[in-house]
C-alpha positions as CSV (number, residue, x, y, z in Angstrom):
1,M,-21.1,43.6,-35.9
2,R,-24.0,41.7,-38.3
3,R,-26.8,40.1,-36.5
4,S,-25.1,36.1,-36.8
5,R,-21.5,36.9,-36.0
6,I,-23.7,38.3,-32.1
7,I,-26.0,35.4,-32.1
8,F,-23.0,33.2,-33.1
9,L,-21.1,34.8,-30.0
10,V,-23.9,34.8,-27.5
11,I,-24.1,30.6,-28.0
12,A,-20.6,29.8,-28.3
13,L,-20.4,31.6,-24.7
14,A,-23.8,30.0,-23.6
15,A,-22.1,26.3,-24.6
16,G,-18.5,26.7,-23.2
17,G,-20.3,28.2,-19.7
18,I,-21.9,24.5,-20.2
19,A,-19.0,23.1,-20.3
20,A,-17.2,24.5,-17.8
21,M,-20.2,23.7,-15.1
22,L,-20.5,20.7,-16.3
23,A,-16.3,19.7,-16.1
24,S,-16.3,21.0,-12.2
25,G,-19.3,19.4,-11.4
26,G,-22.5,19.7,-9.5
27,Q,-20.8,17.8,-6.2
28,P,-17.7,18.2,-3.9
29,P,-15.8,15.6,-4.6
30,A,-16.0,12.4,-2.1
31,P,-13.8,12.5,1.5
32,P,-11.0,10.0,1.2
33,E,-11.3,6.7,3.3
34,P,-9.1,6.4,6.3
35,P,-6.5,4.7,6.2
36,P,-6.7,0.8,7.6
37,P,-5.3,0.4,10.8
38,P,-1.5,-1.0,10.9
39,L,-1.5,-4.7,11.2
40,A,0.1,-6.0,14.4
41,T,4.0,-7.2,14.6
42,T,6.6,-9.2,16.8
43,E,9.7,-7.7,17.0
44,V,12.6,-10.1,16.1
45,L,16.0,-10.5,17.8
46,V,18.7,-11.0,14.5
47,A,22.2,-12.0,14.4
48,K,24.2,-9.5,12.9
49,A,26.9,-12.4,11.8
50,D,26.5,-15.7,12.4
51,L,27.1,-17.7,15.5
52,N,29.0,-20.7,15.7
53,T,27.6,-23.7,17.0
54,P,29.5,-25.7,19.4
55,A,29.5,-28.8,16.2
56,T,31.3,-25.8,13.8
57,Q,33.4,-25.8,16.2
58,Y,34.3,-28.7,17.1
59,P,34.1,-31.3,14.2
60,N,34.6,-34.1,16.7
61,A,32.9,-33.6,19.2
62,N,30.3,-35.8,20.1
63,V,26.9,-33.1,20.0
64,P,23.2,-34.9,20.0
65,K,21.1,-33.8,17.6
66,L,18.5,-31.0,18.3
67,V,14.9,-32.5,18.4
68,N,11.7,-31.2,16.7
69,L,9.6,-30.5,20.0
70,A,6.5,-30.2,18.2
71,N,6.8,-33.7,16.6
72,D,6.9,-35.0,19.7
73,A,4.1,-33.3,21.2
74,A,1.9,-33.9,18.3
75,A,2.5,-38.2,18.3
């Protein structure tokens, strides 16, 4: 091999080694953040089917309307 090819090969190997070292990073990656705490939830009871109210079972019945208690308490 000619001398210029050997020098070129040494320079190429050195450049490849430096590139590999830079690509791997010098420091280990930071540990992942812990997951956030679970949100507070409330259990809710849900009807599987529609519930019949007296007004729908007996359309001619004299059923009083529901009163919004929150508005009555504020007044």
